[in-house]
N, C-alpha and C positions, 0 to 999 in steps of 0.2 A: 389789643396789643398792636402797636405799630410795627408792621413787618412787610416784607416782600417775599413772595413765594413763586419760584420758577417751576416750570414743567415743560415737557415736550422733548427732552433729550432722548438719546438712544443710539443704537448702532445702525449705520446706513452705509450702503456701498458708494464708492466714488461716483460722482455725477448725480447722486440722489439729492433729496430735499428733506428738510425738517422745518417745523415751525415751533419756536420757543415762545412760551407765554410767561409774563411776569405780572402777577396780580398784587395790587397794593391793598393793605388793610389799615383802617383807622386814619387814613388821610387821603386827600384827593390828588391823584396822580397828575391829572391834566394841568394843575396849577404849578407843577414842579418840573424841573428839568429831569430827564430820565436818560440813563445810559446803559449800554450793554458792553461788558468786558469779557475777556476770556483769559484763561491761564493754561498753557500747555505744560506737560511734565518737564520740570527742570528749567522753566522760563518764568519771567515775571508776568504780571497781569497787564494786559494791553487793551486799550480802548478800541471798540469795534464801531460803535455808532452812538449818537446821542440826539435827543429831540429837545427843543427848547420848550419852555412853558407854553401851553395852549397850542403846541404843534406848529409854531411859526417857522421853524427851521430845523432841518435834519441834516446832520453831517455824518460822513462815513470815512473810515480809514481806507486808504488806497487799496489795501489788499482784499477788501470785500466789495468795492464799488462794482456795480453791475451784477452782483451775485446775491447780496443780502439786502433786505428791505426792512426798515423799522417802521412800525405803524402803531396806532393806539386806538382804543375803543373806550371813550369816556364813560359810556353807560355801564361798562363792565369794570371800569377802573383798572384797566389792564393795558400793558404794552406788549408788542409782539416783535419777534425777529424771524422773518421768513428767510431761510437759507437755502439757496438753490445751487446746483452744480458744485456740490461739496467735494472737497479734496482731502486726501489723507492729512495734510498739514493743518486742516481745520480742527483736527482732534484736540479737544481741550475741555476743561470745565468752564461753562458759560455762566456769567453772573449778571444780574441786573443791579442797578445802583441808583439811588436817589441822592444826588450830591447835596441838595439843600438840607437834607436830614442826615447826611453821612450814614446812609442806611444801605446795607448790602443784603441781597437775597442769599439763600443757602447754596446756590449753584446747582447746575444740572449738567451731567456728563454727555458730551457728544463724541462719538467715535466713528470715524470714517475709515472703513476697511473693507477689502474684498475677502 
């Protein structure tokens, strides 16, 4: 079954870190563009970061620049989102997305709270 499976969310204090993972099944992630989005309660889904096919270019939204890092591991067919210096306003459900297949993961909850 072609799918994306996220993991790594949880509860963290402000200033803390989390690493989200997104594993692809039944297709090769490295040959596709991959994106991370998030959706906070009562808000629309917003783009956080995206990587071009074969990792040639990575773009970030301004609100995460310097704090979040997108990376990929081709051997594991997985993309990651390392999130540092987390803030309460980062609380949201985080999704990975493969635009070429219009394929979304199930989402993983990130809560930043003291």
